[in-house]
C-alpha positions in Angstrom: -29.2 -78.7 -28.4 -27.7 -79.1 -31.6 -27.5 -75.2 -31.7 -25.7 -74.6 -28.7 -27.9 -74.8 -25.9 -26.9 -76.8 -22.5 -30.1 -78.0 -21.9 -33.9 -77.8 -22.5 -37.5 -78.8 -21.1 -40.8 -78.8 -22.5 -43.9 -79.2 -20.7 -46.9 -79.8 -22.5 -50.3 -79.7 -20.0 -54.2 -80.2 -21.0 -56.0 -82.9 -22.4 -53.9 -85.0 -24.7 -55.6 -88.1 -25.7 -58.1 -88.7 -22.8 -60.8 -86.7 -21.3 -58.7 -86.1 -18.2 -56.2 -83.3 -18.6 -52.8 -84.2 -17.6 -48.8 -82.9 -17.7 -46.3 -84.3 -19.8 -42.3 -83.2 -19.1 -39.9 -83.9 -21.6 -36.0 -82.9 -20.4 -32.8 -82.9 -22.0 -29.3 -81.6 -21.0 -28.5 -79.8 -18.0 -30.8 -77.5 -16.4 -30.8 -75.0 -13.4 -33.7 -74.2 -11.3 -33.1 -71.6 -8.9 -30.8 -68.4 -8.1 -29.5 -65.4 -10.3 -28.7 -67.6 -13.1 -32.0 -68.7 -14.0 -32.6 -65.1 -14.8 -29.3 -65.0 -16.9 -29.1 -68.3 -18.3 -32.8 -69.4 -19.2 -35.1 -68.2 -21.9 -38.5 -69.3 -21.6 -41.7 -68.6 -23.6 -45.7 -69.8 -22.7 -48.2 -70.7 -25.5 -52.0 -71.7 -25.6 -53.3 -74.1 -28.2 -56.7 -73.7 -28.6 -58.2 -77.0 -30.0 -61.6 -78.4 -30.3 -61.2 -80.4 -26.9 -60.1 -77.7 -25.5 -56.9 -75.7 -24.4 -53.3 -77.1 -24.6 -50.7 -75.2 -22.7 -47.0 -75.3 -23.7 -43.8 -74.1 -21.7 -40.2 -74.5 -23.0 -37.2 -73.4 -21.3 -33.9 -73.2 -23.0 -30.7 -73.1 -20.9 -28.3 -71.2 -22.6 -24.3 -71.9 -22.8 -21.7 -69.3 -21.7 -20.6 -66.9 -24.0 -17.3 -64.8 -23.0 -18.1 -62.3 -25.4 -22.1 -62.4 -25.0 -23.3 -62.4 -28.1 -25.2 -66.2 -28.1 -25.4 -66.3 -24.5 -24.9 -64.6 -21.0 -21.5 -63.0 -20.1 -21.2 -63.8 -16.6 -20.2 -67.5 -16.0 -22.3 -69.9 -13.6 -21.2 -69.1 -10.1 -20.5 -72.9 -9.5 -17.4 -73.0 -12.4 -14.3 -73.2 -10.0 -11.0 -72.2 -11.8 -8.0 -73.7 -10.0 -4.5 -71.6 -10.3 -1.2 -73.0 -10.1 0.8 -72.5 -6.7 2.9 -69.7 -6.5 6.6 -70.8 -5.2 7.2 -69.9 -1.6 10.4 -67.9 -0.4 11.4 -68.9 2.7 13.5 -66.4 4.4 15.4 -65.8 7.7 13.6 -63.8 10.2 15.4 -60.3 10.9 16.3 -60.8 14.9 19.5 -60.1 17.0 19.6 -63.6 17.6 19.5 -66.4 15.2 18.6 -70.0 16.0 21.8 -72.1 16.3 21.3 -76.0 15.1 23.2 -78.5 17.7 22.8 -82.1 17.1 20.0 -81.5 14.9 17.8 -79.5 17.5 17.1 -76.0 17.4 18.8 -73.7 20.3 18.3 -70.1 20.4 21.3 -67.9 21.1 20.5 -65.8 23.8 
């Protein structure tokens, strides 16, 4: 997390302290789990540790941060990032018709 990751997850499974196998999950930060961004943003590794009591399995997932240059992370931004642009100034113009409306007592009356 200190070296620029957005989130991480470590899963350790197997016979940890007792005879019965169990799995423990450790999470920190932000982690996505579905869609195309999983393939772009998440690095994962699986290792098996052979011990005298049995085999431990370790899975590590690291979610990378967005990098516009594409050096330390993916170049494409996440799809849920919304960019709000400033609104454009609207210009009101008279329609180019032969009969223009005439204002009479604050009521629009078209001239025939």
